[in-house]
N, CA, C, O and the ligand as a Tripos MOL2 file, in Angstrom:
@<TRIPOS>MOLECULE
protein
  301   299    76     0     0
PROTEIN
NO_CHARGES

@<TRIPOS>ATOM
      1 N           0.8480   -1.2130    0.0000 N.3       1 MET1
      2 CA          0.0000    0.0000    0.0000 C.3       1 MET1
      3 C           0.8730    1.2490    0.0000 C.2       1 MET1
      4 O           1.8340    1.3620    0.7610 O.2       1 MET1
      5 N           0.5200    2.1560   -0.8530 N.am      2 SER2
      6 CA          1.2340    3.4190   -0.9160 C.3       2 SER2
      7 C           0.4700    4.4550   -0.1040 C.2       2 SER2
      8 O          -0.7540    4.3860   -0.0020 O.2       2 SER2
      9 N           1.1730    5.3950    0.4610 N.am      3 ASP3
     10 CA          0.4570    6.4180    1.2220 C.3       3 ASP3
     11 C           0.1980    7.6750    0.3840 C.2       3 ASP3
     12 O          -0.2860    8.6800    0.9030 O.2       3 ASP3
     13 N           0.5180    7.6160   -0.8990 N.am      4 THR4
     14 CA          0.1170    8.7190   -1.7710 C.3       4 THR4
     15 C          -1.0230    8.2340   -2.6450 C.2       4 THR4
     16 O          -1.1130    7.0560   -2.9940 O.2       4 THR4
     17 N          -1.8820    9.1640   -2.9850 N.am      5 ALA5
     18 CA         -3.0260    8.8170   -3.8150 C.3       5 ALA5
     19 C          -3.3110    9.9910   -4.7190 C.2       5 ALA5
     20 O          -2.9130   11.1210   -4.4340 O.2       5 ALA5
     21 N          -3.9910    9.7240   -5.7920 N.am      6 ASP6
     22 CA         -4.4300   10.8400   -6.6130 C.3       6 ASP6
     23 C          -5.9090   10.6870   -6.9370 C.2       6 ASP6
     24 O          -6.5030    9.6240   -6.7580 O.2       6 ASP6
     25 N          -6.4770   11.7710   -7.4130 N.am      7 PHE7
     26 CA         -7.8870   11.7300   -7.7840 C.3       7 PHE7
     27 C          -8.0010   12.3320   -9.1730 C.2       7 PHE7
     28 O          -7.1030   13.0280   -9.6470 O.2       7 PHE7
     29 N          -9.1060   12.0510   -9.8010 N.am      8 VAL8
     30 CA         -9.3010   12.5250  -11.1740 C.3       8 VAL8
     31 C         -10.2080   13.7480  -11.1530 C.2       8 VAL8
     32 O         -11.2720   13.7420  -10.5330 O.2       8 VAL8
     33 N          -9.7750   14.7780  -11.8320 N.am      9 GLN9
     34 CA        -10.5860   15.9820  -11.9390 C.3       9 GLN9
     35 C         -10.5610   16.4450  -13.3830 C.2       9 GLN9
     36 O          -9.5280   16.3830  -14.0480 O.2       9 GLN9
     37 N         -11.6870   16.9020  -13.8550 N.am     10 GLU10
     38 CA        -11.7540   17.4040  -15.2230 C.3      10 GLU10
     39 C         -11.2260   18.8190  -15.2780 C.2      10 GLU10
     40 O         -11.5540   19.6470  -14.4290 O.2      10 GLU10
     41 N         -10.4120   19.0940  -16.2720 N.am     11 CYS11
     42 CA         -9.9090   20.4460  -16.4560 C.3      11 CYS11
     43 C         -11.0470   21.3270  -16.9540 C.2      11 CYS11
     44 O         -11.6970   20.9830  -17.9420 O.2      11 CYS11
     45 N         -11.3040   22.4570  -16.2940 N.am     12 PRO12
     46 CA        -12.4060   23.3220  -16.7290 C.3      12 PRO12
     47 C         -12.1110   24.0070  -18.0610 C.2      12 PRO12
     48 O         -13.0240   24.4870  -18.7320 O.2      12 PRO12
     49 N         -10.8410   24.0510  -18.4390 N.am     13 THR13
     50 CA        -10.4690   24.7330  -19.6760 C.3      13 THR13
     51 C         -10.5580   23.8090  -20.8860 C.2      13 THR13
     52 O         -11.1920   24.1560  -21.8830 O.2      13 THR13
     53 N          -9.9290   22.6340  -20.8090 N.am     14 CYS14
     54 CA         -9.8990   21.7480  -21.9710 C.3      14 CYS14
     55 C         -10.7640   20.5050  -21.7850 C.2      14 CYS14
     56 O         -10.9640   19.7420  -22.7310 O.2      14 CYS14
     57 N         -11.2730   20.2980  -20.5850 N.am     15 GLY15
     58 CA        -12.2020   19.1970  -20.3560 C.3      15 GLY15
     59 C         -11.5510   17.8300  -20.2230 C.2      15 GLY15
     60 O         -12.2490   16.8230  -20.1090 O.2      15 GLY15
     61 N         -10.2270   17.7820  -20.2350 N.am     16 ARG16
     62 CA         -9.5620   16.4920  -20.0820 C.3      16 ARG16
     63 C          -9.4910   16.0940  -18.6140 C.2      16 ARG16
     64 O          -9.5730   16.9230  -17.7090 O.2      16 ARG16
     65 N          -9.3370   14.8040  -18.4220 N.am     17 ARG17
     66 CA         -9.2460   14.3040  -17.0520 C.3      17 ARG17
     67 C          -7.8100   14.3800  -16.5890 C.2      17 ARG17
     68 O          -6.8870   13.9130  -17.2560 O.2      17 ARG17
     69 N          -7.6510   14.9800  -15.4300 N.am     18 LEU18
     70 CA         -6.3170   15.1310  -14.8680 C.3      18 LEU18
     71 C          -6.2000   14.2730  -13.6260 C.2      18 LEU18
     72 O          -7.1370   14.1690  -12.8340 O.2      18 LEU18
     73 N          -5.0610   13.6710  -13.4680 N.am     19 HIS19
     74 CA         -4.7860   12.9580  -12.2240 C.3      19 HIS19
     75 C          -4.0130   13.9010  -11.3190 C.2      19 HIS19
     76 O          -2.8760   14.2790  -11.6050 O.2      19 HIS19
     77 N          -4.6410   14.2620  -10.2500 N.am     20 ILE20
     78 CA         -4.0400   15.2280   -9.3330 C.3      20 ILE20
     79 C          -3.7670   14.5350   -8.0100 C.2      20 ILE20
     80 O          -4.6180   13.8240   -7.4760 O.2      20 ILE20
     81 N          -2.5980   14.7460   -7.5030 N.am     21 ARG21
     82 CA         -2.2530   14.1130   -6.2280 C.3      21 ARG21
     83 C          -2.9900   14.7970   -5.0930 C.2      21 ARG21
     84 O          -3.1750   16.0140   -5.0950 O.2      21 ARG21
     85 N          -3.4040   14.0010   -4.1310 N.am     22 VAL22
     86 CA         -4.2170   14.5380   -3.0360 C.3      22 VAL22
     87 C          -3.4840   15.6420   -2.2800 C.2      22 VAL22
     88 O          -4.1150   16.4980   -1.6590 O.2      22 VAL22
     89 N          -2.1750   15.6230   -2.3310 N.am     23 GLU23
     90 CA         -1.4410   16.6650   -1.6020 C.3      23 GLU23
     91 C          -1.6470   18.0490   -2.2230 C.2      23 GLU23
     92 O          -1.3190   19.0640   -1.6080 O.2      23 GLU23
     93 N          -2.1920   18.0870   -3.4470 N.am     24 TYR24
     94 CA         -2.4730   19.3770   -4.0840 C.3      24 TYR24
     95 C          -3.9100   19.8500   -3.8650 C.2      24 TYR24
     96 O          -4.3150   20.8830   -4.3980 O.2      24 TYR24
     97 N          -4.6620   19.1090   -3.0960 N.am     25 LEU25
     98 CA         -6.0420   19.5060   -2.8190 C.3      25 LEU25
     99 C          -6.0940   20.9140   -2.2440 C.2      25 LEU25
    100 O          -5.3360   21.2540   -1.3360 O.2      25 LEU25
    101 N          -6.9920   21.7240   -2.7800 N.am     26 GLY26
    102 CA         -7.1640   23.0820   -2.2760 C.3      26 GLY26
    103 C          -6.1480   24.0530   -2.8390 C.2      26 GLY26
    104 O          -6.1750   25.2370   -2.5030 O.2      26 GLY26
    105 N          -5.2450   23.5720   -3.6960 N.am     27 ARG27
    106 CA         -4.2400   24.4540   -4.2970 C.3      27 ARG27
    107 C          -4.5540   24.6670   -5.7690 C.2      27 ARG27
    108 O          -5.2990   23.9060   -6.3870 O.2      27 ARG27
    109 N          -3.9730   25.7090   -6.3020 N.am     28 VAL28
    110 CA         -4.1200   25.9560   -7.7300 C.3      28 VAL28
    111 C          -3.0420   25.1560   -8.4610 C.2      28 VAL28
    112 O          -1.8570   25.2630   -8.1440 O.2      28 VAL28
    113 N          -3.4570   24.3700   -9.4230 N.am     29 VAL29
    114 CA         -2.5150   23.5610  -10.1890 C.3      29 VAL29
    115 C          -2.6640   23.8890  -11.6690 C.2      29 VAL29
    116 O          -3.6600   24.4750  -12.0920 O.2      29 VAL29
    117 N          -1.6620   23.5030  -12.4450 N.am     30 CYS30
    118 CA         -1.6820   23.7310  -13.8870 C.3      30 CYS30
    119 C          -2.0750   22.4440  -14.5990 C.2      30 CYS30
    120 O          -1.6210   21.3560  -14.2440 O.2      30 CYS30
    121 N          -2.9180   22.5870  -15.5980 N.am     31 CYS31
    122 CA         -3.2900   21.4430  -16.4200 C.3      31 CYS31
    123 C          -2.0900   21.0190  -17.2670 C.2      31 CYS31
    124 O          -1.4070   21.8530  -17.8600 O.2      31 CYS31
    125 N          -1.8480   19.7150  -17.3120 N.am     32 ASN32
    126 CA         -0.7400   19.1950  -18.1200 C.3      32 ASN32
    127 C          -0.9580   19.4080  -19.6060 C.2      32 ASN32
    128 O           0.0000   19.4720  -20.3760 O.2      32 ASN32
    129 N          -2.2110   19.5170  -20.0110 N.am     33 HIS33
    130 CA         -2.5360   19.5220  -21.4350 C.3      33 HIS33
    131 C          -2.6040   20.9370  -21.9930 C.2      33 HIS33
    132 O          -2.0150   21.2230  -23.0360 O.2      33 HIS33
    133 N          -3.3140   21.8190  -21.3090 N.am     34 CYS34
    134 CA         -3.5410   23.1580  -21.8670 C.3      34 CYS34
    135 C          -2.8550   24.2380  -21.0370 C.2      34 CYS34
    136 O          -2.9290   25.4160  -21.3860 O.2      34 CYS34
    137 N          -2.1930   23.8610  -19.9480 N.am     35 LYS35
    138 CA         -1.5240   24.7970  -19.0440 C.3      35 LYS35
    139 C          -2.4940   25.7410  -18.3310 C.2      35 LYS35
    140 O          -2.0890   26.7270  -17.7160 O.2      35 LYS35
    141 N          -3.7740   25.4140  -18.4280 N.am     36 GLY36
    142 CA         -4.7700   26.2170  -17.7230 C.3      36 GLY36
    143 C          -4.6780   25.9860  -16.2290 C.2      36 GLY36
    144 O          -4.2550   24.9200  -15.7810 O.2      36 GLY36
    145 N          -5.0710   26.9790  -15.4690 N.am     37 LYS37
    146 CA         -5.0140   26.8470  -14.0190 C.3      37 LYS37
    147 C          -6.3680   26.4290  -13.4900 C.2      37 LYS37
    148 O          -7.4110   26.8580  -13.9830 O.2      37 LYS37
    149 N          -6.3310   25.5910  -12.4860 N.am     38 LEU38
    150 CA         -7.5680   25.1720  -11.8510 C.3      38 LEU38
    151 C          -7.3220   24.9240  -10.3800 C.2      38 LEU38
    152 O          -6.2000   24.6640   -9.9480 O.2      38 LEU38
    153 N          -8.3930   25.0100   -9.6300 N.am     39 LEU39
    154 CA         -8.2970   24.7350   -8.2040 C.3      39 LEU39
    155 C          -8.5190   23.2480   -7.9960 C.2      39 LEU39
    156 O          -9.5810   22.7190   -8.3230 O.2      39 LEU39
    157 N          -7.5220   22.5820   -7.4550 N.am     40 ALA40
    158 CA         -7.6540   21.1480   -7.2050 C.3      40 ALA40
    159 C          -8.6800   20.9170   -6.1050 C.2      40 ALA40
    160 O          -8.5540   21.4420   -4.9990 O.2      40 ALA40
    161 N          -9.6810   20.1360   -6.4210 N.am     41 SER41
    162 CA        -10.7350   19.8710   -5.4550 C.3      41 SER41
    163 C         -11.3860   18.5430   -5.7940 C.2      41 SER41
    164 O         -11.6440   18.2590   -6.9640 O.2      41 SER41
    165 N         -11.6470   17.7460   -4.8090 N.am     42 ASP42
    166 CA        -12.3240   16.4850   -5.0880 C.3      42 ASP42
    167 C         -13.8370   16.6320   -4.9740 C.2      42 ASP42
    168 O         -14.5780   15.6530   -5.0570 O.2      42 ASP42
    169 N         -14.2790   17.8720   -4.7820 N.am     43 GLN43
    170 CA        -15.7160   18.1330   -4.7510 C.3      43 GLN43
    171 C         -16.1740   18.5110   -6.1590 C.2      43 GLN43
    172 O         -15.4280   19.1550   -6.8970 O.2      43 GLN43
    173 N         -17.3720   18.1250   -6.5330 N.am     44 PRO44
    174 CA        -17.8940   18.5890   -7.8180 C.3      44 PRO44
    175 C         -18.0700   20.1070   -7.8040 C.2      44 PRO44
    176 O         -18.2810   20.7010   -6.7460 O.2      44 PRO44
    177 N         -17.9840   20.7240   -8.9670 N.am     45 GLN45
    178 CA        -18.0700   22.1850   -9.0450 C.3      45 GLN45
    179 C         -19.3580   22.7180   -8.4190 C.2      45 GLN45
    180 O         -19.3730   23.8100   -7.8490 O.2      45 GLN45
    181 N         -20.4350   21.9440   -8.5290 N.am     46 GLU46
    182 CA        -21.7350   22.4030   -8.0030 C.3      46 GLU46
    183 C         -21.7270   22.4910   -6.4900 C.2      46 GLU46
    184 O         -22.4920   23.2540   -5.8990 O.2      46 GLU46
    185 N         -20.8540   21.7040   -5.8580 N.am     47 ALA47
    186 CA        -20.8230   21.6640   -4.4040 C.3      47 ALA47
    187 C         -19.6110   22.4040   -3.8670 C.2      47 ALA47
    188 O         -18.8730   21.8910   -3.0260 O.2      47 ALA47
    189 N         -19.4190   23.6050   -4.3610 N.am     48 MET48
    190 CA        -18.2960   24.4140   -3.8880 C.3      48 MET48
    191 C         -18.4920   24.7440   -2.4170 C.2      48 MET48
    192 O         -19.6270   24.8720   -1.9590 O.2      48 MET48
    193 N         -17.4090   24.8810   -1.6780 N.am     49 PRO49
    194 CA        -17.5380   25.2730   -0.2730 C.3      49 PRO49
    195 C         -18.2490   26.6130   -0.1590 C.2      49 PRO49
    196 O         -18.0940   27.4780   -1.0210 O.2      49 PRO49
    197 N         -19.0240   26.7830    0.8960 N.am     50 SER50
    198 CA        -19.8740   27.9660    0.9960 C.3      50 SER50
    199 C         -19.0550   29.2480    1.0470 C.2      50 SER50
    200 O         -19.5330   30.2940    0.6060 O.2      50 SER50
    201 N         -17.8400   29.1970    1.5700 N.am     51 ASP51
    202 CA        -17.0930   30.4570    1.6990 C.3      51 ASP51
    203 C         -16.7020   31.0330    0.3360 C.2      51 ASP51
    204 O         -16.5900   32.2500    0.1930 O.2      51 ASP51
    205 N         -16.4940   30.1760   -0.6650 N.am     52 SER52
    206 CA        -16.1960   30.7180   -1.9830 C.3      52 SER52
    207 C         -17.4490   31.3340   -2.5940 C.2      52 SER52
    208 O         -17.3620   32.2870   -3.3680 O.2      52 SER52
    209 N         -18.6140   30.7930   -2.2470 N.am     53 GLY53
    210 CA        -19.8760   31.3950   -2.6900 C.3      53 GLY53
    211 C         -20.0330   32.7820   -2.1100 C.2      53 GLY53
    212 O         -20.4480   33.7080   -2.8070 O.2      53 GLY53
    213 N         -19.7060   32.9330   -0.8410 N.am     54 ILE54
    214 CA        -19.7790   34.2370   -0.1850 C.3      54 ILE54
    215 C         -18.8120   35.2030   -0.8570 C.2      54 ILE54
    216 O         -19.1290   36.3760   -1.0580 O.2      54 ILE54
    217 N         -17.6430   34.7040   -1.1990 N.am     55 GLY55
    218 CA        -16.6710   35.5360   -1.8970 C.3      55 GLY55
    219 C         -17.2390   36.0890   -3.1900 C.2      55 GLY55
    220 O         -17.0500   37.2630   -3.5070 O.2      55 GLY55
    221 N         -17.9250   35.2540   -3.9280 N.am     56 LEU56
    222 CA        -18.5100   35.6860   -5.1960 C.3      56 LEU56
    223 C         -19.5670   36.7410   -4.9670 C.2      56 LEU56
    224 O         -19.6370   37.7260   -5.7030 O.2      56 LEU56
    225 N         -20.3940   36.5420   -3.9500 N.am     57 ILE57
    226 CA        -21.4590   37.5030   -3.6640 C.3      57 ILE57
    227 C         -20.8540   38.8420   -3.2680 C.2      57 ILE57
    228 O         -21.3190   39.8970   -3.7000 O.2      57 ILE57
    229 N         -19.8040   38.7880   -2.4360 N.am     58 MET58
    230 CA        -19.1510   40.0330   -2.0270 C.3      58 MET58
    231 C         -18.5690   40.7590   -3.2250 C.2      58 MET58
    232 O         -18.6350   41.9850   -3.3120 O.2      58 MET58
    233 N         -18.0060   40.0060   -4.1350 N.am     59 ARG59
    234 CA        -17.4390   40.5800   -5.3590 C.3      59 ARG59
    235 C         -18.5450   41.2460   -6.1850 C.2      59 ARG59
    236 O         -18.3610   42.3400   -6.7180 O.2      59 ARG59
    237 N         -19.6780   40.5820   -6.2820 N.am     60 ALA60
    238 CA        -20.8080   41.1150   -7.0430 C.3      60 ALA60
    239 C         -21.2850   42.4170   -6.3980 C.2      60 ALA60
    240 O         -21.5780   43.3900   -7.0920 O.2      60 ALA60
    241 N         -21.3600   42.4260   -5.0690 N.am     61 GLU61
    242 CA        -21.8160   43.6180   -4.3570 C.3      61 GLU61
    243 C         -20.8480   44.7780   -4.5720 C.2      61 GLU61
    244 O         -21.2540   45.9290   -4.7320 O.2      61 GLU61
    245 N         -19.5750   44.4480   -4.5720 N.am     62 GLU62
    246 CA        -18.5530   45.4640   -4.8320 C.3      62 GLU62
    247 C         -18.7680   46.1090   -6.1900 C.2      62 GLU62
    248 O         -18.7130   47.3310   -6.3290 O.2      62 GLU62
    249 N         -19.0100   45.2820   -7.1770 N.am     63 LEU63
    250 CA        -19.1920   45.7780   -8.5360 C.3      63 LEU63
    251 C         -20.4610   46.6140   -8.6310 C.2      63 LEU63
    252 O         -20.4860   47.6430   -9.3070 O.2      63 LEU63
    253 N         -21.5160   46.1660   -7.9500 N.am     64 LEU64
    254 CA        -22.7700   46.9130   -7.9480 C.3      64 LEU64
    255 C         -22.5640   48.2880   -7.3190 C.2      64 LEU64
    256 O         -23.0680   49.2950   -7.8180 O.2      64 LEU64
    257 N         -21.8280   48.3120   -6.2340 N.am     65 GLU65
    258 CA        -21.5510   49.5520   -5.5330 C.3      65 GLU65
    259 C         -20.7870   50.5190   -6.4420 C.2      65 GLU65
    260 O         -21.0860   51.7120   -6.4950 O.2      65 GLU65
    261 N         -19.8180   49.9890   -7.1380 N.am     66 LEU66
    262 CA        -19.0450   50.8060   -8.0750 C.3      66 LEU66
    263 C         -19.9500   51.4040   -9.1370 C.2      66 LEU66
    264 O         -19.8220   52.5790   -9.4820 O.2      66 LEU66
    265 N         -20.8590   50.5970   -9.6510 N.am     67 ALA67
    266 CA        -21.7720   51.0600  -10.6880 C.3      67 ALA67
    267 C         -22.6610   52.1620  -10.1320 C.2      67 ALA67
    268 O         -22.9170   53.1620  -10.8010 O.2      67 ALA67
    269 N         -23.1330   51.9700   -8.8950 N.am     68 GLU68
    270 CA        -23.9780   52.9800   -8.2520 C.3      68 GLU68
    271 C         -23.2100   54.2860   -8.0860 C.2      68 GLU68
    272 O         -23.7360   55.3670   -8.3510 O.2      68 GLU68
    273 N         -21.9810   54.1730   -7.6520 N.am     69 GLN69
    274 CA        -21.1590   55.3630   -7.4350 C.3      69 GLN69
    275 C         -20.9880   56.1240   -8.7340 C.2      69 GLN69
    276 O         -21.0190   57.3540   -8.7550 O.2      69 GLN69
    277 N         -20.8110   55.3960   -9.8010 N.am     70 ARG70
    278 CA        -20.6060   56.0330  -11.0970 C.3      70 ARG70
    279 C         -21.8610   56.7810  -11.5300 C.2      70 ARG70
    280 O         -21.7990   57.8820  -12.0770 O.2      70 ARG70
    281 N         -23.0160   56.1380  -11.2650 N.am     71 LYS71
    282 CA        -24.3010   56.7390  -11.6520 C.3      71 LYS71
    283 C         -24.5620   58.0070  -10.8480 C.2      71 LYS71
    284 O         -25.0190   59.0200  -11.3790 O.2      71 LYS71
    285 N         -24.2560   57.9230   -9.5390 N.am     72 ALA72
    286 CA        -24.5910   59.0130   -8.6380 C.3      72 ALA72
    287 C         -23.5280   60.1030   -8.6100 C.2      72 ALA72
    288 O         -23.6450   61.0750   -7.8640 O.2      72 ALA72
    289 N         -22.5140   59.9420   -9.4100 N.am     73 ARG73
    290 CA        -21.3990   60.8790   -9.3820 C.3      73 ARG73
    291 C         -21.8350   62.2720   -9.8380 C.2      73 ARG73
    292 O         -22.3780   62.4240  -10.9330 O.2      73 ARG73
    293 N         -21.6020   63.2800   -9.0090 N.am     74 PRO74
    294 CA        -21.9640   64.6460   -9.4170 C.3      74 PRO74
    295 C         -21.0120   65.1630  -10.4910 C.2      74 PRO74
    296 O         -19.8330   64.8110  -10.5120 O.2      74 PRO74
    297 N         -21.5330   65.9930  -11.3730 N.am     75 ARG75
    298 CA        -20.6830   66.4710  -12.4630 C.3      75 ARG75
    299 C         -19.9110   67.7060  -12.0150 C.2      75 ARG75
    300 O         -19.1350   68.2640  -12.7910 O.2      75 ARG75
    301 ZN         -6.5880   21.5750  -19.5850 Zn       76 ZN76
@<TRIPOS>BOND
     1     1     2 1
     2     2     3 1
     3     3     4 2
     4     3     5 am
     5     5     6 1
     6     6     7 1
     7     7     8 2
     8     7     9 am
     9     9    10 1
    10    10    11 1
    11    11    12 2
    12    11    13 am
    13    13    14 1
    14    14    15 1
    15    15    16 2
    16    15    17 am
    17    17    18 1
    18    18    19 1
    19    19    20 2
    20    19    21 am
    21    21    22 1
    22    22    23 1
    23    23    24 2
    24    23    25 am
    25    25    26 1
    26    26    27 1
    27    27    28 2
    28    27    29 am
    29    29    30 1
    30    30    31 1
    31    31    32 2
    32    31    33 am
    33    33    34 1
    34    34    35 1
    35    35    36 2
    36    35    37 am
    37    37    38 1
    38    38    39 1
    39    39    40 2
    40    39    41 am
    41    41    42 1
    42    42    43 1
    43    43    44 2
    44    43    45 am
    45    45    46 1
    46    46    47 1
    47    47    48 2
    48    47    49 am
    49    49    50 1
    50    50    51 1
    51    51    52 2
    52    51    53 am
    53    53    54 1
    54    54    55 1
    55    55    56 2
    56    55    57 am
    57    57    58 1
    58    58    59 1
    59    59    60 2
    60    59    61 am
    61    61    62 1
    62    62    63 1
    63    63    64 2
    64    63    65 am
    65    65    66 1
    66    66    67 1
    67    67    68 2
    68    67    69 am
    69    69    70 1
    70    70    71 1
    71    71    72 2
    72    71    73 am
    73    73    74 1
    74    74    75 1
    75    75    76 2
    76    75    77 am
    77    77    78 1
    78    78    79 1
    79    79    80 2
    80    79    81 am
    81    81    82 1
    82    82    83 1
    83    83    84 2
    84    83    85 am
    85    85    86 1
    86    86    87 1
    87    87    88 2
    88    87    89 am
    89    89    90 1
    90    90    91 1
    91    91    92 2
    92    91    93 am
    93    93    94 1
    94    94    95 1
    95    95    96 2
    96    95    97 am
    97    97    98 1
    98    98    99 1
    99    99   100 2
   100    99   101 am
   101   101   102 1
   102   102   103 1
   103   103   104 2
   104   103   105 am
   105   105   106 1
   106   106   107 1
   107   107   108 2
   108   107   109 am
   109   109   110 1
   110   110   111 1
   111   111   112 2
   112   111   113 am
   113   113   114 1
   114   114   115 1
   115   115   116 2
   116   115   117 am
   117   117   118 1
   118   118   119 1
   119   119   120 2
   120   119   121 am
   121   121   122 1
   122   122   123 1
   123   123   124 2
   124   123   125 am
   125   125   126 1
   126   126   127 1
   127   127   128 2
   128   127   129 am
   129   129   130 1
   130   130   131 1
   131   131   132 2
   132   131   133 am
   133   133   134 1
   134   134   135 1
   135   135   136 2
   136   135   137 am
   137   137   138 1
   138   138   139 1
   139   139   140 2
   140   139   141 am
   141   141   142 1
   142   142   143 1
   143   143   144 2
   144   143   145 am
   145   145   146 1
   146   146   147 1
   147   147   148 2
   148   147   149 am
   149   149   150 1
   150   150   151 1
   151   151   152 2
   152   151   153 am
   153   153   154 1
   154   154   155 1
   155   155   156 2
   156   155   157 am
   157   157   158 1
   158   158   159 1
   159   159   160 2
   160   159   161 am
   161   161   162 1
   162   162   163 1
   163   163   164 2
   164   163   165 am
   165   165   166 1
   166   166   167 1
   167   167   168 2
   168   167   169 am
   169   169   170 1
   170   170   171 1
   171   171   172 2
   172   171   173 am
   173   173   174 1
   174   174   175 1
   175   175   176 2
   176   175   177 am
   177   177   178 1
   178   178   179 1
   179   179   180 2
   180   179   181 am
   181   181   182 1
   182   182   183 1
   183   183   184 2
   184   183   185 am
   185   185   186 1
   186   186   187 1
   187   187   188 2
   188   187   189 am
   189   189   190 1
   190   190   191 1
   191   191   192 2
   192   191   193 am
   193   193   194 1
   194   194   195 1
   195   195   196 2
   196   195   197 am
   197   197   198 1
   198   198   199 1
   199   199   200 2
   200   199   201 am
   201   201   202 1
   202   202   203 1
   203   203   204 2
   204   203   205 am
   205   205   206 1
   206   206   207 1
   207   207   208 2
   208   207   209 am
   209   209   210 1
   210   210   211 1
   211   211   212 2
   212   211   213 am
   213   213   214 1
   214   214   215 1
   215   215   216 2
   216   215   217 am
   217   217   218 1
   218   218   219 1
   219   219   220 2
   220   219   221 am
   221   221   222 1
   222   222   223 1
   223   223   224 2
   224   223   225 am
   225   225   226 1
   226   226   227 1
   227   227   228 2
   228   227   229 am
   229   229   230 1
   230   230   231 1
   231   231   232 2
   232   231   233 am
   233   233   234 1
   234   234   235 1
   235   235   236 2
   236   235   237 am
   237   237   238 1
   238   238   239 1
   239   239   240 2
   240   239   241 am
   241   241   242 1
   242   242   243 1
   243   243   244 2
   244   243   245 am
   245   245   246 1
   246   246   247 1
   247   247   248 2
   248   247   249 am
   249   249   250 1
   250   250   251 1
   251   251   252 2
   252   251   253 am
   253   253   254 1
   254   254   255 1
   255   255   256 2
   256   255   257 am
   257   257   258 1
   258   258   259 1
   259   259   260 2
   260   259   261 am
   261   261   262 1
   262   262   263 1
   263   263   264 2
   264   263   265 am
   265   265   266 1
   266   266   267 1
   267   267   268 2
   268   267   269 am
   269   269   270 1
   270   270   271 1
   271   271   272 2
   272   271   273 am
   273   273   274 1
   274   274   275 1
   275   275   276 2
   276   275   277 am
   277   277   278 1
   278   278   279 1
   279   279   280 2
   280   279   281 am
   281   281   282 1
   282   282   283 1
   283   283   284 2
   284   283   285 am
   285   285   286 1
   286   286   287 1
   287   287   288 2
   288   287   289 am
   289   289   290 1
   290   290   291 1
   291   291   292 2
   292   291   293 am
   293   293   294 1
   294   294   295 1
   295   295   296 2
   296   295   297 am
   297   297   298 1
   298   298   299 1
   299   299   300 2
@<TRIPOS>SUBSTRUCTURE
     1 MET1         2 RESIDUE 1 A MET
     2 SER2         6 RESIDUE 1 A SER
     3 ASP3        10 RESIDUE 1 A ASP
     4 THR4        14 RESIDUE 1 A THR
     5 ALA5        18 RESIDUE 1 A ALA
     6 ASP6        22 RESIDUE 1 A ASP
     7 PHE7        26 RESIDUE 1 A PHE
     8 VAL8        30 RESIDUE 1 A VAL
     9 GLN9        34 RESIDUE 1 A GLN
    10 GLU10       38 RESIDUE 1 A GLU
    11 CYS11       42 RESIDUE 1 A CYS
    12 PRO12       46 RESIDUE 1 A PRO
    13 THR13       50 RESIDUE 1 A THR
    14 CYS14       54 RESIDUE 1 A CYS
    15 GLY15       58 RESIDUE 1 A GLY
    16 ARG16       62 RESIDUE 1 A ARG
    17 ARG17       66 RESIDUE 1 A ARG
    18 LEU18       70 RESIDUE 1 A LEU
    19 HIS19       74 RESIDUE 1 A HIS
    20 ILE20       78 RESIDUE 1 A ILE
    21 ARG21       82 RESIDUE 1 A ARG
    22 VAL22       86 RESIDUE 1 A VAL
    23 GLU23       90 RESIDUE 1 A GLU
    24 TYR24       94 RESIDUE 1 A TYR
    25 LEU25       98 RESIDUE 1 A LEU
    26 GLY26      102 RESIDUE 1 A GLY
    27 ARG27      106 RESIDUE 1 A ARG
    28 VAL28      110 RESIDUE 1 A VAL
    29 VAL29      114 RESIDUE 1 A VAL
    30 CYS30      118 RESIDUE 1 A CYS
    31 CYS31      122 RESIDUE 1 A CYS
    32 ASN32      126 RESIDUE 1 A ASN
    33 HIS33      130 RESIDUE 1 A HIS
    34 CYS34      134 RESIDUE 1 A CYS
    35 LYS35      138 RESIDUE 1 A LYS
    36 GLY36      142 RESIDUE 1 A GLY
    37 LYS37      146 RESIDUE 1 A LYS
    38 LEU38      150 RESIDUE 1 A LEU
    39 LEU39      154 RESIDUE 1 A LEU
    40 ALA40      158 RESIDUE 1 A ALA
    41 SER41      162 RESIDUE 1 A SER
    42 ASP42      166 RESIDUE 1 A ASP
    43 GLN43      170 RESIDUE 1 A GLN
    44 PRO44      174 RESIDUE 1 A PRO
    45 GLN45      178 RESIDUE 1 A GLN
    46 GLU46      182 RESIDUE 1 A GLU
    47 ALA47      186 RESIDUE 1 A ALA
    48 MET48      190 RESIDUE 1 A MET
    49 PRO49      194 RESIDUE 1 A PRO
    50 SER50      198 RESIDUE 1 A SER
    51 ASP51      202 RESIDUE 1 A ASP
    52 SER52      206 RESIDUE 1 A SER
    53 GLY53      210 RESIDUE 1 A GLY
    54 ILE54      214 RESIDUE 1 A ILE
    55 GLY55      218 RESIDUE 1 A GLY
    56 LEU56      222 RESIDUE 1 A LEU
    57 ILE57      226 RESIDUE 1 A ILE
    58 MET58      230 RESIDUE 1 A MET
    59 ARG59      234 RESIDUE 1 A ARG
    60 ALA60      238 RESIDUE 1 A ALA
    61 GLU61      242 RESIDUE 1 A GLU
    62 GLU62      246 RESIDUE 1 A GLU
    63 LEU63      250 RESIDUE 1 A LEU
    64 LEU64      254 RESIDUE 1 A LEU
    65 GLU65      258 RESIDUE 1 A GLU
    66 LEU66      262 RESIDUE 1 A LEU
    67 ALA67      266 RESIDUE 1 A ALA
    68 GLU68      270 RESIDUE 1 A GLU
    69 GLN69      274 RESIDUE 1 A GLN
    70 ARG70      278 RESIDUE 1 A ARG
    71 LYS71      282 RESIDUE 1 A LYS
    72 ALA72      286 RESIDUE 1 A ALA
    73 ARG73      290 RESIDUE 1 A ARG
    74 PRO74      294 RESIDUE 1 A PRO
    75 ARG75      298 RESIDUE 1 A ARG
    76 ZN76       301 GROUP 0 **** ****
């Protein structure tokens, strides 16, 4: 028995299956095929951790705020 293992994840850029070692879980890795970057995760994309969802919402709110500021900007 080996104490290293890998899991298969599809590259979001080229769609190929990548074998990623478990030690890279949660890290950004490069695809061997297209050199695209992806976050190594053994969770399906639909089941992203909730904190990354919050990050996206905060980002959206930031952008909305910027748009509001631009609209309300006095001349
Ligand atoms: Zn790729």
